[in-house]
C-alpha positions in Angstrom: 123.8 100.0 89.2 125.3 98.9 85.9 122.1 97.7 84.3 123.3 95.5 81.5 120.5 93.8 79.6 121.5 91.0 77.4 118.4 90.3 75.3 117.3 86.7 75.0 114.1 84.7 75.2 114.2 84.6 79.0 115.1 88.2 79.6 113.4 91.5 78.7 113.7 95.1 79.7 110.4 95.2 81.4 111.3 92.6 84.0 110.1 93.6 87.5 112.3 95.0 90.2 112.9 92.5 93.1 109.8 92.5 95.4 108.7 90.8 98.5 111.5 88.8 100.0 114.0 90.6 97.7 113.2 94.0 99.2 115.1 93.0 102.4 118.2 92.6 100.3 117.9 96.1 99.1 117.4 97.7 102.6 121.2 98.4 103.1 121.1 100.7 100.1 118.7 103.1 101.9 121.4 103.7 104.5 124.8 103.1 102.9 124.3 104.8 99.6 123.4 108.3 101.1 126.1 107.9 103.8 128.8 107.0 101.2 127.6 109.8 99.0 128.0 112.4 101.7 131.4 111.0 102.9 132.7 110.6 99.4 131.7 114.0 98.1 132.9 115.9 101.2 136.2 113.9 101.4 137.0 114.3 97.8 136.3 118.0 97.9 138.6 118.4 100.8 141.3 116.4 98.9 141.0 118.8 96.0 141.3 121.8 98.3 144.4 120.4 99.9 146.1 119.3 96.6 145.3 122.7 95.0 147.0 124.6 97.8 150.5 126.2 97.3 152.0 123.5 99.5 151.1 120.7 97.0 150.4 122.3 93.6 154.0 121.8 92.4 153.7 118.0 93.0 152.7 116.3 89.7 151.0 113.5 91.6 148.6 116.2 93.1 147.2 116.7 89.6 146.4 113.0 89.3 144.9 113.0 92.8 142.7 115.9 91.9 141.5 114.2 88.7 140.8 111.0 90.6 138.8 113.0 93.2 136.8 114.7 90.5 135.9 111.4 88.9 135.0 109.9 92.3 132.7 112.9 93.1 130.9 112.4 89.7 130.4 108.7 90.4 129.0 109.4 93.9 126.5 111.9 92.5 125.4 109.8 89.6 124.9 106.7 91.8 122.0 108.4 93.6 119.9 108.5 90.4 120.6 105.0 89.4 119.3 103.0 92.4 115.9 101.2 92.8 115.1 103.3 95.9 115.6 106.6 94.1 113.0 105.5 91.5 110.7 104.6 94.3 111.1 108.0 96.0 110.3 109.9 92.8 107.7 107.4 91.6 109.3 107.3 88.2 112.7 107.0 86.5 113.9 110.6 86.2 116.6 109.4 83.8 113.9 108.4 81.3 112.7 112.0 80.9 114.3 112.0 77.4 116.3 109.7 75.2 119.2 112.2 75.1 119.2 112.5 78.9 119.3 108.8 79.3 122.3 108.5 76.9 124.2 111.5 78.5 123.6 110.1 82.0 125.1 106.7 81.3 127.9 108.3 79.2 128.9 110.3 82.3 128.5 107.3 84.5 130.8 105.1 82.3 133.2 108.0 81.9 133.6 108.7 85.6 134.1 105.1 86.6 136.6 104.4 83.8 138.6 107.6 84.4 138.7 106.9 88.1 140.1 103.4 87.7 142.7 104.5 85.2 143.7 107.5 87.3 144.6 105.0 90.0 146.8 103.3 87.4 148.5 106.6 86.5 149.2 107.3 90.2 150.9 103.9 90.5 152.9 104.5 87.4 154.1 107.9 88.9 155.1 106.1 92.1 156.9 103.4 90.0 159.0 106.1 88.4 159.7 107.8 91.7 160.9 104.5 93.3 162.6 102.7 90.5 164.0 105.7 88.5 164.6 108.0 91.3 167.5 109.9 89.6 165.2 110.6 86.6 162.0 111.1 88.5 162.0 114.9 88.3 162.4 114.8 84.5 159.6 112.2 84.0 157.2 113.1 86.8 156.6 116.7 86.0 153.4 118.8 85.7 153.4 118.8 81.9 153.5 115.0 81.7 150.8 114.8 84.4 148.4 117.0 82.4 149.2 114.9 79.3 148.3 111.7 81.1 145.1 113.1 82.4 144.2 114.5 79.0 144.8 111.1 77.3 142.7 109.2 79.9 139.9 111.7 79.7 140.0 111.8 75.9 140.1 108.1 75.3 137.3 107.2 77.7 135.1 110.1 76.7 135.0 108.7 73.1 134.8 105.1 74.3 131.9 105.8 76.7 130.1 107.9 74.1 130.3 105.1 71.5 128.9 102.5 74.0 126.1 104.8 74.9 125.2 105.6 71.3 125.0 101.9 70.5 123.3 100.5 73.5 121.6 102.9 76.0 117.8 103.1 75.6 114.6 103.9 77.3 112.4 100.8 77.6 108.9 100.9 79.2 109.6 104.2 81.0 113.0 103.1 82.4 116.5 104.2 81.2 118.8 101.2 80.8 122.4 100.6 79.8 123.4 98.0 77.2 120.0 97.3 75.6 120.3 94.7 72.8 117.8 92.5 70.9 118.3 88.8 70.1 119.9 89.6 66.7 122.7 91.6 68.4 123.3 89.5 71.5 126.9 88.7 70.4 127.6 92.4 70.2 126.2 92.7 73.7 128.5 90.0 75.0 131.4 91.7 73.3 130.5 95.0 75.0 130.2 93.3 78.4 133.6 91.7 78.0 135.2 94.9 76.9 133.7 96.8 79.9 134.9 94.1 82.2 138.5 94.3 80.9 138.8 98.1 80.7 137.2 98.8 84.1 138.2 95.8 86.2 140.6 93.2 84.8 143.3 95.3 83.0 143.6 98.0 85.7 143.7 95.5 88.5 146.3 93.3 86.7 148.5 96.4 86.0 148.2 97.6 89.6 149.1 94.2 91.1 152.3 94.0 88.9 153.3 97.6 89.4 152.7 97.6 93.1 154.6 94.3 93.6 157.6 95.8 91.9 157.3 99.0 94.0 157.1 97.0 97.2 160.1 94.8 96.2 162.1 97.9 95.5 161.2 99.6 98.8 162.1 96.5 100.7 165.4 96.3 98.9 166.1 100.0 99.5 165.2 99.6 103.2 167.7 96.8 103.6 170.4 98.8 101.9 169.6 101.8 104.0 169.9 99.7 107.2 173.3 98.5 106.2 174.4 102.1 105.5 173.0 103.2 108.8 175.1 100.7 110.7 178.2 101.7 108.9 177.6 105.5 109.2 176.7 105.3 112.9 180.0 103.6 113.6 181.9 106.2 111.7 179.9 109.1 113.1 178.6 110.3 109.7 175.2 111.9 109.3 172.8 110.2 106.9 171.0 112.4 104.3 167.8 110.3 103.8 165.0 112.8 104.5 164.0 112.9 100.9 164.0 109.1 100.6 161.9 108.9 103.7 159.3 111.3 102.3 159.3 109.4 99.1 158.6 106.2 100.9 155.8 107.8 103.0 154.1 109.1 99.9 154.4 105.8 98.2 152.9 103.9 101.1 149.9 106.3 101.2 149.2 105.9 97.5 149.8 102.1 97.6 146.8 102.0 100.1 144.6 103.6 97.4 145.6 101.1 94.7 145.2 98.2 97.1 141.7 99.4 98.1 140.8 99.6 94.4 141.9 96.0 93.6 140.0 94.7 96.6 136.8 96.7 96.2 136.3 96.3 92.5 136.8 92.5 92.7 133.1 91.8 93.5 132.1 93.9 90.5 134.3 91.8 88.3 132.7 88.6 89.7 129.2 90.0 89.1 130.1 90.8 85.4 131.7 87.3 85.0 128.5 85.7 86.3 126.5 87.7 83.8 128.9 86.8 80.9 129.2 83.1 81.7 125.6 82.4 82.5 124.3 84.6 79.6 121.8 86.2 82.0 121.0 89.7 83.1 122.4 89.7 86.6 121.3 93.3 87.1 117.6 92.6 86.6 117.6 89.1 88.3 115.2 88.5 91.1 116.6 85.4 92.8 118.0 86.2 96.2 121.6 85.0 95.7 122.1 87.0 92.5 120.5 90.1 93.9 122.7 89.8 97.0 125.8 89.5 94.8 124.8 92.5 92.8 124.1 94.7 95.9 127.4 93.7 97.5 129.4 94.5 94.4 127.6 97.9 94.0 128.2 98.9 97.6 131.9 97.9 97.4 132.2 99.9 94.2 130.8 103.0 95.8 133.0 102.5 98.8 136.0 102.5 96.5 135.0 105.9 95.1 134.4 107.3 98.7 137.2 105.9 100.8 140.4 107.5 99.4 140.2 110.6 101.6 140.1 108.3 104.7 143.1 106.4 103.4 145.1 109.6 102.9 144.3 110.7 106.4 145.2 107.4 108.0 148.4 106.9 106.1 149.9 110.4 105.8 150.7 112.5 108.9 151.4 115.5 106.6 148.1 115.2 104.8 146.3 114.8 108.1 147.8 117.9 109.6 147.1 119.9 106.5 143.4 118.8 106.6 143.1 120.0 110.2 144.7 123.4 109.3 142.3 123.7 106.3 139.3 123.0 108.5 140.4 125.4 111.1 141.8 128.3 109.0 140.1 127.7 105.6 143.4 127.3 103.8 146.6 125.1 103.8 149.8 127.0 104.7 152.6 127.1 102.1 155.4 127.5 104.6 156.5 123.9 104.5 158.0 123.2 101.1 157.1 119.9 99.2 159.3 118.3 96.7 157.9 117.8 93.2 158.2 114.1 93.6 157.9 113.6 97.3 155.5 114.2 100.2 
């Protein structure tokens, strides 16, 4: 999928696709890629419909979730054109129709993957504010700041992806490739590979682990405090207010599942890139069975990450699940149940 070609004496852009015994490793793509495409596109479209409804549109996090869904839809669409079986079906690489088309395709591919990963980080930051700075959450987590965050992520990575594509994406022997370099620029190739690894995998995952650990710690601490208050209030006959905190916790748990899935499912991709970086080889055009298997697992896990969020929302949020059912039955989500700007 990410066809990084580090030019050296043992590696060239005209290397053959895996054949013979390697074809069996590619068989799962013929089933899983189209299935994940359909599930991912349909699920993300439904998510956008729900989040754009009157019941959710005042929630700043809904803007981030819609932006995440848009990026994931784009990834799922582009993946179809960047697989060995798609070239086999068409009999040629449709991406190689023109040099400009090749560069634009991989610009969109990089852009969608990067913005998806960093939207997950933005969602975690929003939850961090909601949990740790609850009294100031409405002032910080507002629609204006959500749009600013989305604009910054889109702007930064549009330029970044465009620069990489301009420097490195080429058509070689009738095939469109990412990250084409000659022996004189191999050090630049390794720098680009390291930068891509950090911006897409390492840095977002590290931030998510730290932020989510702090969120979980705070939630556990709040739950213990709430239990103590519950015991005292029940003995005195007082009624506990806590509905807002309960909704906040439910929303946080739902979104934590998304960030956890991201960290787990992009890890094989990080390992694949590390293998390429350390061994100084083109792992994405390799033909040995072990490397091809590693590549295929990482690519399927990555596509699963861009397809599974809708399922996580449905499984972890009763409110979202009910609203999806209403949307499917009636064609719209009712606005009768008010949602807080920071809570579910």
